[in-house]
N, C-alpha and C positions, 0 to 999 in steps of 0.2 A: 781475077790476081794468080798467079801460079808462086806455090810455096819455092821457096828457095833454099839452100843448103845451111845457112845462116839465117834466123830471124831479123838480125838487124836489115840485111838485102829484102826479106820478105818484105819490110816494113818500109824502107827506103822505093821499091819496086812499086810499091801501093801508091803513095805517094809522091812519087817525082812525075812531072812531065809538066807542062805550059801551064804554072801558077796554080796547081793543085793544092798544093799549101795554103796558100793566100787566099783561094776559095773558101777552105774549109776555117781558117782564120776569123774571115767573113760570115762567114755563116754561127761560129762560135759567138757573136755577136746579137743573133737572131735570126730568124727565118728571111728568106730573101727572095724577091721575084726575077726572071730570069733580067728585063731590063735594069734591075739595081745591083744585080753582081755585072753586068757589063759598065756602067759606069765607076764602079768602084776598082776594079780590075781592069787600067785604062788600056793596058800593052796587050790587048789580044782580041784577037778576030772573034767576030760570030761564030764564026765556023769551030775555032779553034774550044771556045768556050762551051757549047753544044759539045763537042766532042770530048770534053773533061769531064763534063758534069756526067755524061752516060758513064762514063771509066768512073767517077766518084760511086756512082750508082748501082753499077753492077758490082762494086769491091764492096758495098755493105755502109760506105762511110757517110752517104746522103740520101736522102730521101728525097721523091719529086711527089706531090698531091696535085691532081688537078683538079680543080673547081669547076663545075659544069656552069660555065657562065657563058656568056655572049659580049665580048671574046672570051675565049677560054681563060680563065686566071691557075697561073702554075706556081707552086710555091716549093723552094727549094729548103732543107734544114738537116743537122744532124743527125744523126744515127746514134743508138746509143757508141757504136764503136768508134765513132766521128770524135762523141765526145769525151772519149775516152783517150783516144790520140792526139788532142787539141792541147795539153799541157807539155806533150814531146814535141810537136813545133812550135809552140810560144818558147819553149829552151832553145830551139834550132834557129829561130828569129833574133831572141836577145844573142846568142853564139853570131850568126851571121851580123850584127852591129857591133860586136866587136870586134869582128876581124876585117869590116871596112874601117873602122877607127884607126886599126893598127896600117892599113893602107893609106888610108889618108894620111896618117902622120908619116909617111914612108917618103911622102913626094917634097 
């Protein structure tokens, strides 16, 4: 994550991307395995989900735990930082619903 001129831009740069906000919202409900996330975030390819998870991990928003089993068990969870920004994303979600309602009513 790169620091921007404005903290708002820094935040947006950290969470923008193909379904990063959605991934964080799902992880706020509990730890998830890769396959669970793939089922929950239906409009994303496996390659893109992997990329977004790596970026979220690099930015310190999620953690990845590998359990030494056969086959390997990998679990994703929110970090403290991820839990702190969750309410902001939840507010953005609600704001998105308001805009969608307005768009639907103007049709």
